[in-house]
CHARMM internal coordinates of N, CA and C (Angstrom, degrees):
IC EDIT
DIST 1 N 1 CA 1.4506
DIST 1 CA 1 C 1.5316
ANGL 1 N 1 CA 1 C 107.97
DIST 1 C 2 N 1.3008
ANGL 1 CA 1 C 2 N 116.51
DIHE 1 N 1 CA 1 C 2 N 126.93
DIST 2 N 2 CA 1.4574
ANGL 1 C 2 N 2 CA 119.60
DIHE 1 CA 1 C 2 N 2 CA 178.10
DIST 2 CA 2 C 1.5167
ANGL 2 N 2 CA 2 C 111.57
DIHE 1 C 2 N 2 CA 2 C -116.50
DIST 2 C 3 N 1.3162
ANGL 2 CA 2 C 3 N 117.52
DIHE 2 N 2 CA 2 C 3 N -16.09
DIST 3 N 3 CA 1.4587
ANGL 2 C 3 N 3 CA 121.28
DIHE 2 CA 2 C 3 N 3 CA -178.00
DIST 3 CA 3 C 1.5279
ANGL 3 N 3 CA 3 C 108.99
DIHE 2 C 3 N 3 CA 3 C -99.80
DIST 3 C 4 N 1.3211
ANGL 3 CA 3 C 4 N 116.50
DIHE 3 N 3 CA 3 C 4 N 91.07
DIST 4 N 4 CA 1.4577
ANGL 3 C 4 N 4 CA 120.77
DIHE 3 CA 3 C 4 N 4 CA -176.83
DIST 4 CA 4 C 1.5187
ANGL 4 N 4 CA 4 C 110.42
DIHE 3 C 4 N 4 CA 4 C -132.85
DIST 4 C 5 N 1.3125
ANGL 4 CA 4 C 5 N 114.87
DIHE 4 N 4 CA 4 C 5 N 154.28
DIST 5 N 5 CA 1.4580
ANGL 4 C 5 N 5 CA 121.45
DIHE 4 CA 4 C 5 N 5 CA 175.11
DIST 5 CA 5 C 1.5167
ANGL 5 N 5 CA 5 C 108.48
DIHE 4 C 5 N 5 CA 5 C -110.40
DIST 5 C 6 N 1.3058
ANGL 5 CA 5 C 6 N 115.37
DIHE 5 N 5 CA 5 C 6 N 166.32
DIST 6 N 6 CA 1.4579
ANGL 5 C 6 N 6 CA 120.76
DIHE 5 CA 5 C 6 N 6 CA 179.14
DIST 6 CA 6 C 1.5175
ANGL 6 N 6 CA 6 C 109.75
DIHE 5 C 6 N 6 CA 6 C -90.26
DIST 6 C 7 N 1.3039
ANGL 6 CA 6 C 7 N 115.79
DIHE 6 N 6 CA 6 C 7 N 133.38
DIST 7 N 7 CA 1.4462
ANGL 6 C 7 N 7 CA 122.33
DIHE 6 CA 6 C 7 N 7 CA 173.98
DIST 7 CA 7 C 1.5183
ANGL 7 N 7 CA 7 C 108.69
DIHE 6 C 7 N 7 CA 7 C -121.26
DIST 7 C 8 N 1.3272
ANGL 7 CA 7 C 8 N 116.00
DIHE 7 N 7 CA 7 C 8 N 163.71
DIST 8 N 8 CA 1.4666
ANGL 7 C 8 N 8 CA 119.23
DIHE 7 CA 7 C 8 N 8 CA -177.80
DIST 8 CA 8 C 1.5194
ANGL 8 N 8 CA 8 C 109.96
DIHE 7 C 8 N 8 CA 8 C -138.55
DIST 8 C 9 N 1.3222
ANGL 8 CA 8 C 9 N 114.99
DIHE 8 N 8 CA 8 C 9 N 135.08
DIST 9 N 9 CA 1.4667
ANGL 8 C 9 N 9 CA 120.89
DIHE 8 CA 8 C 9 N 9 CA 173.22
DIST 9 CA 9 C 1.5174
ANGL 9 N 9 CA 9 C 108.39
DIHE 8 C 9 N 9 CA 9 C -71.50
DIST 9 C 10 N 1.3092
ANGL 9 CA 9 C 10 N 117.29
DIHE 9 N 9 CA 9 C 10 N 137.76
DIST 10 N 10 CA 1.4587
ANGL 9 C 10 N 10 CA 120.50
DIHE 9 CA 9 C 10 N 10 CA -179.77
DIST 10 CA 10 C 1.5214
ANGL 10 N 10 CA 10 C 111.68
DIHE 9 C 10 N 10 CA 10 C -70.51
DIST 10 C 11 N 1.3181
ANGL 10 CA 10 C 11 N 117.58
DIHE 10 N 10 CA 10 C 11 N -41.31
DIST 11 N 11 CA 1.4623
ANGL 10 C 11 N 11 CA 120.45
DIHE 10 CA 10 C 11 N 11 CA -174.40
DIST 11 CA 11 C 1.5274
ANGL 11 N 11 CA 11 C 112.90
DIHE 10 C 11 N 11 CA 11 C -71.01
DIST 11 C 12 N 1.3442
ANGL 11 CA 11 C 12 N 116.75
DIHE 11 N 11 CA 11 C 12 N -43.07
DIST 12 N 12 CA 1.4599
ANGL 11 C 12 N 12 CA 119.78
DIHE 11 CA 11 C 12 N 12 CA -173.38
DIST 12 CA 12 C 1.5240
ANGL 12 N 12 CA 12 C 114.03
DIHE 11 C 12 N 12 CA 12 C -106.54
DIST 12 C 13 N 1.3277
ANGL 12 CA 12 C 13 N 117.81
DIHE 12 N 12 CA 12 C 13 N -21.70
DIST 13 N 13 CA 1.4555
ANGL 12 C 13 N 13 CA 120.99
DIHE 12 CA 12 C 13 N 13 CA -175.95
DIST 13 CA 13 C 1.5154
ANGL 13 N 13 CA 13 C 113.66
DIHE 12 C 13 N 13 CA 13 C 81.39
DIST 13 C 14 N 1.3325
ANGL 13 CA 13 C 14 N 118.16
DIHE 13 N 13 CA 13 C 14 N 1.65
DIST 14 N 14 CA 1.4688
ANGL 13 C 14 N 14 CA 122.22
DIHE 13 CA 13 C 14 N 14 CA 179.76
DIST 14 CA 14 C 1.5256
ANGL 14 N 14 CA 14 C 109.84
DIHE 13 C 14 N 14 CA 14 C -63.37
DIST 14 C 15 N 1.3227
ANGL 14 CA 14 C 15 N 116.10
DIHE 14 N 14 CA 14 C 15 N 137.92
DIST 15 N 15 CA 1.4627
ANGL 14 C 15 N 15 CA 122.35
DIHE 14 CA 14 C 15 N 15 CA 178.85
DIST 15 CA 15 C 1.5280
ANGL 15 N 15 CA 15 C 110.18
DIHE 14 C 15 N 15 CA 15 C -84.84
DIST 15 C 16 N 1.3204
ANGL 15 CA 15 C 16 N 115.83
DIHE 15 N 15 CA 15 C 16 N 139.27
DIST 16 N 16 CA 1.4644
ANGL 15 C 16 N 16 CA 123.10
DIHE 15 CA 15 C 16 N 16 CA 177.76
DIST 16 CA 16 C 1.5194
ANGL 16 N 16 CA 16 C 108.94
DIHE 15 C 16 N 16 CA 16 C -131.87
DIST 16 C 17 N 1.3170
ANGL 16 CA 16 C 17 N 116.08
DIHE 16 N 16 CA 16 C 17 N 150.76
DIST 17 N 17 CA 1.4613
ANGL 16 C 17 N 17 CA 121.50
DIHE 16 CA 16 C 17 N 17 CA 173.10
DIST 17 CA 17 C 1.5245
ANGL 17 N 17 CA 17 C 108.22
DIHE 16 C 17 N 17 CA 17 C -83.45
DIST 17 C 18 N 1.3295
ANGL 17 CA 17 C 18 N 115.77
DIHE 17 N 17 CA 17 C 18 N 134.90
DIST 18 N 18 CA 1.4581
ANGL 17 C 18 N 18 CA 122.64
DIHE 17 CA 17 C 18 N 18 CA 177.37
DIST 18 CA 18 C 1.5233
ANGL 18 N 18 CA 18 C 106.78
DIHE 17 C 18 N 18 CA 18 C -125.34
DIST 18 C 19 N 1.3175
ANGL 18 CA 18 C 19 N 117.49
DIHE 18 N 18 CA 18 C 19 N 132.82
DIST 19 N 19 CA 1.4643
ANGL 18 C 19 N 19 CA 118.75
DIHE 18 CA 18 C 19 N 19 CA 178.70
DIST 19 CA 19 C 1.5296
ANGL 19 N 19 CA 19 C 108.82
DIHE 18 C 19 N 19 CA 19 C -59.68
DIST 19 C 20 N 1.3204
ANGL 19 CA 19 C 20 N 116.08
DIHE 19 N 19 CA 19 C 20 N 143.11
DIST 20 N 20 CA 1.4649
ANGL 19 C 20 N 20 CA 120.31
DIHE 19 CA 19 C 20 N 20 CA -179.42
DIST 20 CA 20 C 1.5222
ANGL 20 N 20 CA 20 C 110.28
DIHE 19 C 20 N 20 CA 20 C -60.68
DIST 20 C 21 N 1.3222
ANGL 20 CA 20 C 21 N 117.01
DIHE 20 N 20 CA 20 C 21 N -37.43
DIST 21 N 21 CA 1.4644
ANGL 20 C 21 N 21 CA 120.79
DIHE 20 CA 20 C 21 N 21 CA 178.91
DIST 21 CA 21 C 1.5248
ANGL 21 N 21 CA 21 C 111.02
DIHE 20 C 21 N 21 CA 21 C -59.65
DIST 21 C 22 N 1.3332
ANGL 21 CA 21 C 22 N 116.99
DIHE 21 N 21 CA 21 C 22 N -45.92
DIST 22 N 22 CA 1.4645
ANGL 21 C 22 N 22 CA 120.77
DIHE 21 CA 21 C 22 N 22 CA 178.79
DIST 22 CA 22 C 1.5217
ANGL 22 N 22 CA 22 C 111.11
DIHE 21 C 22 N 22 CA 22 C -67.11
DIST 22 C 23 N 1.3293
ANGL 22 CA 22 C 23 N 117.11
DIHE 22 N 22 CA 22 C 23 N -39.00
DIST 23 N 23 CA 1.4587
ANGL 22 C 23 N 23 CA 121.02
DIHE 22 CA 22 C 23 N 23 CA -178.02
DIST 23 CA 23 C 1.5206
ANGL 23 N 23 CA 23 C 112.24
DIHE 22 C 23 N 23 CA 23 C -67.60
DIST 23 C 24 N 1.3344
ANGL 23 CA 23 C 24 N 117.32
DIHE 23 N 23 CA 23 C 24 N -26.12
DIST 24 N 24 CA 1.4622
ANGL 23 C 24 N 24 CA 120.70
DIHE 23 CA 23 C 24 N 24 CA 178.07
DIST 24 CA 24 C 1.5196
ANGL 24 N 24 CA 24 C 111.98
DIHE 23 C 24 N 24 CA 24 C -73.13
DIST 24 C 25 N 1.3159
ANGL 24 CA 24 C 25 N 116.76
DIHE 24 N 24 CA 24 C 25 N -15.86
DIST 25 N 25 CA 1.4567
ANGL 24 C 25 N 25 CA 121.08
DIHE 24 CA 24 C 25 N 25 CA 179.48
DIST 25 CA 25 C 1.5235
ANGL 25 N 25 CA 25 C 111.29
DIHE 24 C 25 N 25 CA 25 C -91.81
DIST 25 C 26 N 1.3128
ANGL 25 CA 25 C 26 N 115.97
DIHE 25 N 25 CA 25 C 26 N 178.17
DIST 26 N 26 CA 1.4693
ANGL 25 C 26 N 26 CA 120.11
DIHE 25 CA 25 C 26 N 26 CA -179.99
DIST 26 CA 26 C 1.5303
ANGL 26 N 26 CA 26 C 111.45
DIHE 25 C 26 N 26 CA 26 C -74.88
DIST 26 C 27 N 1.3345
ANGL 26 CA 26 C 27 N 116.40
DIHE 26 N 26 CA 26 C 27 N 159.60
DIST 27 N 27 CA 1.4655
ANGL 26 C 27 N 27 CA 118.98
DIHE 26 CA 26 C 27 N 27 CA 174.13
DIST 27 CA 27 C 1.5228
ANGL 27 N 27 CA 27 C 109.18
DIHE 26 C 27 N 27 CA 27 C -65.82
DIST 27 C 28 N 1.2921
ANGL 27 CA 27 C 28 N 118.76
DIHE 27 N 27 CA 27 C 28 N 161.20
DIST 28 N 28 CA 1.4604
ANGL 27 C 28 N 28 CA 127.32
DIHE 27 CA 27 C 28 N 28 CA 7.98
DIST 28 CA 28 C 1.5297
ANGL 28 N 28 CA 28 C 111.08
DIHE 27 C 28 N 28 CA 28 C -80.20
DIST 28 C 29 N 1.3300
ANGL 28 CA 28 C 29 N 115.28
DIHE 28 N 28 CA 28 C 29 N 147.44
DIST 29 N 29 CA 1.4599
ANGL 28 C 29 N 29 CA 122.36
DIHE 28 CA 28 C 29 N 29 CA 177.45
DIST 29 CA 29 C 1.5158
ANGL 29 N 29 CA 29 C 108.88
DIHE 28 C 29 N 29 CA 29 C -104.79
DIST 29 C 30 N 1.3309
ANGL 29 CA 29 C 30 N 114.88
DIHE 29 N 29 CA 29 C 30 N 154.25
DIST 30 N 30 CA 1.4598
ANGL 29 C 30 N 30 CA 120.69
DIHE 29 CA 29 C 30 N 30 CA -179.65
DIST 30 CA 30 C 1.5261
ANGL 30 N 30 CA 30 C 107.88
DIHE 29 C 30 N 30 CA 30 C -135.23
DIST 30 C 31 N 1.3234
ANGL 30 CA 30 C 31 N 115.79
DIHE 30 N 30 CA 30 C 31 N 134.15
DIST 31 N 31 CA 1.4514
ANGL 30 C 31 N 31 CA 120.61
DIHE 30 CA 30 C 31 N 31 CA 176.40
DIST 31 CA 31 C 1.5190
ANGL 31 N 31 CA 31 C 110.79
DIHE 30 C 31 N 31 CA 31 C -68.02
DIST 31 C 32 N 1.3277
ANGL 31 CA 31 C 32 N 117.31
DIHE 31 N 31 CA 31 C 32 N 161.80
DIST 32 N 32 CA 1.4622
ANGL 31 C 32 N 32 CA 120.08
DIHE 31 CA 31 C 32 N 32 CA 179.81
DIST 32 CA 32 C 1.5260
ANGL 32 N 32 CA 32 C 111.91
DIHE 31 C 32 N 32 CA 32 C -62.15
DIST 32 C 33 N 1.3164
ANGL 32 CA 32 C 33 N 117.29
DIHE 32 N 32 CA 32 C 33 N -19.33
DIST 33 N 33 CA 1.4681
ANGL 32 C 33 N 33 CA 121.72
DIHE 32 CA 32 C 33 N 33 CA 177.52
DIST 33 CA 33 C 1.5287
ANGL 33 N 33 CA 33 C 111.99
DIHE 32 C 33 N 33 CA 33 C -86.10
DIST 33 C 34 N 1.3511
ANGL 33 CA 33 C 34 N 117.05
DIHE 33 N 33 CA 33 C 34 N -7.21
DIST 34 N 34 CA 1.4586
ANGL 33 C 34 N 34 CA 120.99
DIHE 33 CA 33 C 34 N 34 CA 179.50
DIST 34 CA 34 C 1.5145
ANGL 34 N 34 CA 34 C 114.93
DIHE 33 C 34 N 34 CA 34 C 100.86
DIST 34 C 35 N 1.3316
ANGL 34 CA 34 C 35 N 117.62
DIHE 34 N 34 CA 34 C 35 N -4.48
DIST 35 N 35 CA 1.4726
ANGL 34 C 35 N 35 CA 121.15
DIHE 34 CA 34 C 35 N 35 CA -179.46
DIST 35 CA 35 C 1.5261
ANGL 35 N 35 CA 35 C 110.94
DIHE 34 C 35 N 35 CA 35 C -75.27
DIST 35 C 36 N 1.3384
ANGL 35 CA 35 C 36 N 118.06
DIHE 35 N 35 CA 35 C 36 N 141.07
DIST 36 N 36 CA 1.4568
ANGL 35 C 36 N 36 CA 120.20
DIHE 35 CA 35 C 36 N 36 CA 175.30
DIST 36 CA 36 C 1.5275
ANGL 36 N 36 CA 36 C 110.33
DIHE 35 C 36 N 36 CA 36 C -68.33
DIST 36 C 37 N 1.3248
ANGL 36 CA 36 C 37 N 115.74
DIHE 36 N 36 CA 36 C 37 N 141.62
DIST 37 N 37 CA 1.4585
ANGL 36 C 37 N 37 CA 122.35
DIHE 36 CA 36 C 37 N 37 CA -176.92
DIST 37 CA 37 C 1.5241
ANGL 37 N 37 CA 37 C 108.78
DIHE 36 C 37 N 37 CA 37 C -123.28
DIST 37 C 38 N 1.3281
ANGL 37 CA 37 C 38 N 117.20
DIHE 37 N 37 CA 37 C 38 N 131.08
DIST 38 N 38 CA 1.4589
ANGL 37 C 38 N 38 CA 121.70
DIHE 37 CA 37 C 38 N 38 CA -176.81
DIST 38 CA 38 C 1.5232
ANGL 38 N 38 CA 38 C 112.76
DIHE 37 C 38 N 38 CA 38 C -90.98
DIST 38 C 39 N 1.3294
ANGL 38 CA 38 C 39 N 117.37
DIHE 38 N 38 CA 38 C 39 N -31.67
DIST 39 N 39 CA 1.4626
ANGL 38 C 39 N 39 CA 122.12
DIHE 38 CA 38 C 39 N 39 CA -175.37
DIST 39 CA 39 C 1.5164
ANGL 39 N 39 CA 39 C 108.48
DIHE 38 C 39 N 39 CA 39 C -136.75
DIST 39 C 40 N 1.3334
ANGL 39 CA 39 C 40 N 117.54
DIHE 39 N 39 CA 39 C 40 N 138.50
DIST 40 N 40 CA 1.4645
ANGL 39 C 40 N 40 CA 121.21
DIHE 39 CA 39 C 40 N 40 CA 171.32
DIST 40 CA 40 C 1.5202
ANGL 40 N 40 CA 40 C 107.83
DIHE 39 C 40 N 40 CA 40 C -120.35
DIST 40 C 41 N 1.3360
ANGL 40 CA 40 C 41 N 115.70
DIHE 40 N 40 CA 40 C 41 N 132.64
DIST 41 N 41 CA 1.4574
ANGL 40 C 41 N 41 CA 120.29
DIHE 40 CA 40 C 41 N 41 CA -179.61
DIST 41 CA 41 C 1.5244
ANGL 41 N 41 CA 41 C 110.04
DIHE 40 C 41 N 41 CA 41 C -168.12
DIST 41 C 42 N 1.3021
ANGL 41 CA 41 C 42 N 116.52
DIHE 41 N 41 CA 41 C 42 N 134.43
DIST 42 N 42 CA 1.4524
ANGL 41 C 42 N 42 CA 120.93
DIHE 41 CA 41 C 42 N 42 CA 177.58
DIST 42 CA 42 C 1.5193
ANGL 42 N 42 CA 42 C 112.27
DIHE 41 C 42 N 42 CA 42 C 81.88
DIST 42 C 43 N 1.3153
ANGL 42 CA 42 C 43 N 115.35
DIHE 42 N 42 CA 42 C 43 N 178.56
DIST 43 N 43 CA 1.4545
ANGL 42 C 43 N 43 CA 120.58
DIHE 42 CA 42 C 43 N 43 CA -179.66
DIST 43 CA 43 C 1.5247
ANGL 43 N 43 CA 43 C 110.37
DIHE 42 C 43 N 43 CA 43 C -95.39
DIST 43 C 44 N 1.3156
ANGL 43 CA 43 C 44 N 115.77
DIHE 43 N 43 CA 43 C 44 N 154.27
DIST 44 N 44 CA 1.4547
ANGL 43 C 44 N 44 CA 120.57
DIHE 43 CA 43 C 44 N 44 CA 178.98
DIST 44 CA 44 C 1.5219
ANGL 44 N 44 CA 44 C 110.68
DIHE 43 C 44 N 44 CA 44 C -62.95
DIST 44 C 45 N 1.3271
ANGL 44 CA 44 C 45 N 117.54
DIHE 44 N 44 CA 44 C 45 N -34.62
DIST 45 N 45 CA 1.4628
ANGL 44 C 45 N 45 CA 121.16
DIHE 44 CA 44 C 45 N 45 CA -179.25
DIST 45 CA 45 C 1.5302
ANGL 45 N 45 CA 45 C 112.30
DIHE 44 C 45 N 45 CA 45 C -78.71
DIST 45 C 46 N 1.3097
ANGL 45 CA 45 C 46 N 118.18
DIHE 45 N 45 CA 45 C 46 N -6.22
DIST 46 N 46 CA 1.4642
ANGL 45 C 46 N 46 CA 121.92
DIHE 45 CA 45 C 46 N 46 CA -175.84
DIST 46 CA 46 C 1.5142
ANGL 46 N 46 CA 46 C 114.45
DIHE 45 C 46 N 46 CA 46 C -92.43
DIST 46 C 47 N 1.3077
ANGL 46 CA 46 C 47 N 114.80
DIHE 46 N 46 CA 46 C 47 N -166.74
DIST 47 N 47 CA 1.4712
ANGL 46 C 47 N 47 CA 121.03
DIHE 46 CA 46 C 47 N 47 CA -174.48
DIST 47 CA 47 C 1.5244
ANGL 47 N 47 CA 47 C 114.18
DIHE 46 C 47 N 47 CA 47 C -69.58
DIST 47 C 48 N 1.3223
ANGL 47 CA 47 C 48 N 118.25
DIHE 47 N 47 CA 47 C 48 N -19.84
DIST 48 N 48 CA 1.4706
ANGL 47 C 48 N 48 CA 120.08
DIHE 47 CA 47 C 48 N 48 CA 178.93
DIST 48 CA 48 C 1.5217
ANGL 48 N 48 CA 48 C 112.50
DIHE 47 C 48 N 48 CA 48 C -93.31
DIST 48 C 49 N 1.3350
ANGL 48 CA 48 C 49 N 116.21
DIHE 48 N 48 CA 48 C 49 N -6.11
DIST 49 N 49 CA 1.4648
ANGL 48 C 49 N 49 CA 121.29
DIHE 48 CA 48 C 49 N 49 CA 177.66
DIST 49 CA 49 C 1.5150
ANGL 49 N 49 CA 49 C 110.10
DIHE 48 C 49 N 49 CA 49 C -110.80
DIST 49 C 50 N 1.3396
ANGL 49 CA 49 C 50 N 115.27
DIHE 49 N 49 CA 49 C 50 N -104.28
DIST 50 N 50 CA 1.4635
ANGL 49 C 50 N 50 CA 120.20
DIHE 49 CA 49 C 50 N 50 CA -179.67
DIST 50 CA 50 C 1.5210
ANGL 50 N 50 CA 50 C 112.97
DIHE 49 C 50 N 50 CA 50 C -62.16
DIST 50 C 51 N 1.3234
ANGL 50 CA 50 C 51 N 117.32
DIHE 50 N 50 CA 50 C 51 N -27.45
DIST 51 N 51 CA 1.4594
ANGL 50 C 51 N 51 CA 120.84
DIHE 50 CA 50 C 51 N 51 CA 179.99
DIST 51 CA 51 C 1.5150
ANGL 51 N 51 CA 51 C 114.16
DIHE 50 C 51 N 51 CA 51 C -84.55
DIST 51 C 52 N 1.3283
ANGL 51 CA 51 C 52 N 117.43
DIHE 51 N 51 CA 51 C 52 N 0.65
DIST 52 N 52 CA 1.4660
ANGL 51 C 52 N 52 CA 120.39
DIHE 51 CA 51 C 52 N 52 CA -179.73
DIST 52 CA 52 C 1.5262
ANGL 52 N 52 CA 52 C 110.72
DIHE 51 C 52 N 52 CA 52 C -76.29
DIST 52 C 53 N 1.3025
ANGL 52 CA 52 C 53 N 115.48
DIHE 52 N 52 CA 52 C 53 N 172.09
DIST 53 N 53 CA 1.4670
ANGL 52 C 53 N 53 CA 120.99
DIHE 52 CA 52 C 53 N 53 CA -179.96
DIST 53 CA 53 C 1.5271
ANGL 53 N 53 CA 53 C 112.40
DIHE 52 C 53 N 53 CA 53 C -71.16
DIST 53 C 54 N 1.3455
ANGL 53 CA 53 C 54 N 118.15
DIHE 53 N 53 CA 53 C 54 N -23.99
DIST 54 N 54 CA 1.4617
ANGL 53 C 54 N 54 CA 120.47
DIHE 53 CA 53 C 54 N 54 CA -173.71
DIST 54 CA 54 C 1.5300
ANGL 54 N 54 CA 54 C 111.85
DIHE 53 C 54 N 54 CA 54 C -143.45
DIST 54 C 55 N 1.3417
ANGL 54 CA 54 C 55 N 118.67
DIHE 54 N 54 CA 54 C 55 N 69.92
DIST 55 N 55 CA 1.4654
ANGL 54 C 55 N 55 CA 119.22
DIHE 54 CA 54 C 55 N 55 CA 176.28
DIST 55 CA 55 C 1.5285
ANGL 55 N 55 CA 55 C 111.18
DIHE 54 C 55 N 55 CA 55 C -76.53
DIST 55 C 56 N 1.2981
ANGL 55 CA 55 C 56 N 116.65
DIHE 55 N 55 CA 55 C 56 N 143.30
DIST 56 N 56 CA 1.4651
ANGL 55 C 56 N 56 CA 122.63
DIHE 55 CA 55 C 56 N 56 CA 179.84
DIST 56 CA 56 C 1.5318
ANGL 56 N 56 CA 56 C 109.77
DIHE 55 C 56 N 56 CA 56 C -64.05
DIST 56 C 57 N 1.3334
ANGL 56 CA 56 C 57 N 117.88
DIHE 56 N 56 CA 56 C 57 N 125.93
DIST 57 N 57 CA 1.4655
ANGL 56 C 57 N 57 CA 120.09
DIHE 56 CA 56 C 57 N 57 CA 179.81
DIST 57 CA 57 C 1.5347
ANGL 57 N 57 CA 57 C 113.25
DIHE 56 C 57 N 57 CA 57 C -64.08
DIST 57 C 58 N 1.3239
ANGL 57 CA 57 C 58 N 117.43
DIHE 57 N 57 CA 57 C 58 N -35.03
DIST 58 N 58 CA 1.4683
ANGL 57 C 58 N 58 CA 120.19
DIHE 57 CA 57 C 58 N 58 CA 179.22
DIST 58 CA 58 C 1.5302
ANGL 58 N 58 CA 58 C 110.76
DIHE 57 C 58 N 58 CA 58 C -69.54
DIST 58 C 59 N 1.3312
ANGL 58 CA 58 C 59 N 118.13
DIHE 58 N 58 CA 58 C 59 N -41.53
DIST 59 N 59 CA 1.4614
ANGL 58 C 59 N 59 CA 121.09
DIHE 58 CA 58 C 59 N 59 CA 176.03
DIST 59 CA 59 C 1.5264
ANGL 59 N 59 CA 59 C 109.94
DIHE 58 C 59 N 59 CA 59 C -64.05
DIST 59 C 60 N 1.3202
ANGL 59 CA 59 C 60 N 116.71
DIHE 59 N 59 CA 59 C 60 N -39.07
DIST 60 N 60 CA 1.4713
ANGL 59 C 60 N 60 CA 121.23
DIHE 59 CA 59 C 60 N 60 CA 178.19
DIST 60 CA 60 C 1.5334
ANGL 60 N 60 CA 60 C 109.93
DIHE 59 C 60 N 60 CA 60 C -60.73
DIST 60 C 61 N 1.3266
ANGL 60 CA 60 C 61 N 116.52
DIHE 60 N 60 CA 60 C 61 N -40.07
DIST 61 N 61 CA 1.4592
ANGL 60 C 61 N 61 CA 120.49
DIHE 60 CA 60 C 61 N 61 CA 179.36
DIST 61 CA 61 C 1.5344
ANGL 61 N 61 CA 61 C 111.59
DIHE 60 C 61 N 61 CA 61 C -69.35
DIST 61 C 62 N 1.3337
ANGL 61 CA 61 C 62 N 116.11
DIHE 61 N 61 CA 61 C 62 N -41.15
DIST 62 N 62 CA 1.4653
ANGL 61 C 62 N 62 CA 120.58
DIHE 61 CA 61 C 62 N 62 CA -176.41
DIST 62 CA 62 C 1.5182
ANGL 62 N 62 CA 62 C 114.16
DIHE 61 C 62 N 62 CA 62 C -78.19
DIST 62 C 63 N 1.3432
ANGL 62 CA 62 C 63 N 116.95
DIHE 62 N 62 CA 62 C 63 N -29.58
DIST 63 N 63 CA 1.4649
ANGL 62 C 63 N 63 CA 121.41
DIHE 62 CA 62 C 63 N 63 CA -177.02
DIST 63 CA 63 C 1.5204
ANGL 63 N 63 CA 63 C 108.89
DIHE 62 C 63 N 63 CA 63 C -127.98
DIST 63 C 64 N 1.3190
ANGL 63 CA 63 C 64 N 117.05
DIHE 63 N 63 CA 63 C 64 N 87.63
DIST 64 N 64 CA 1.4718
ANGL 63 C 64 N 64 CA 118.81
DIHE 63 CA 63 C 64 N 64 CA 178.33
DIST 64 CA 64 C 1.5242
ANGL 64 N 64 CA 64 C 111.01
DIHE 63 C 64 N 64 CA 64 C -66.96
DIST 64 C 65 N 1.2920
ANGL 64 CA 64 C 65 N 115.83
DIHE 64 N 64 CA 64 C 65 N 161.02
DIST 65 N 65 CA 1.4779
ANGL 64 C 65 N 65 CA 120.62
DIHE 64 CA 64 C 65 N 65 CA -177.57
DIST 65 CA 65 C 1.4987
ANGL 65 N 65 CA 65 C 113.11
DIHE 64 C 65 N 65 CA 65 C -68.25
END
COOR INIT
IC SEED 1 N 1 CA 1 C
IC BUILD
């Protein structure tokens, strides 16, 4: 999967990759690693995804930039 958006866990703030198809739908959203995501915004390759302070290592492995 190369077309992903950035999602964020509400409790920890960790960034997760969310498939664009899933993000276009209503919540609840789930990261490609299976983690629940509270907010989706921006691209996975951008500052809210891989450029964030805490990107999910499993999402990073599954969805390269």
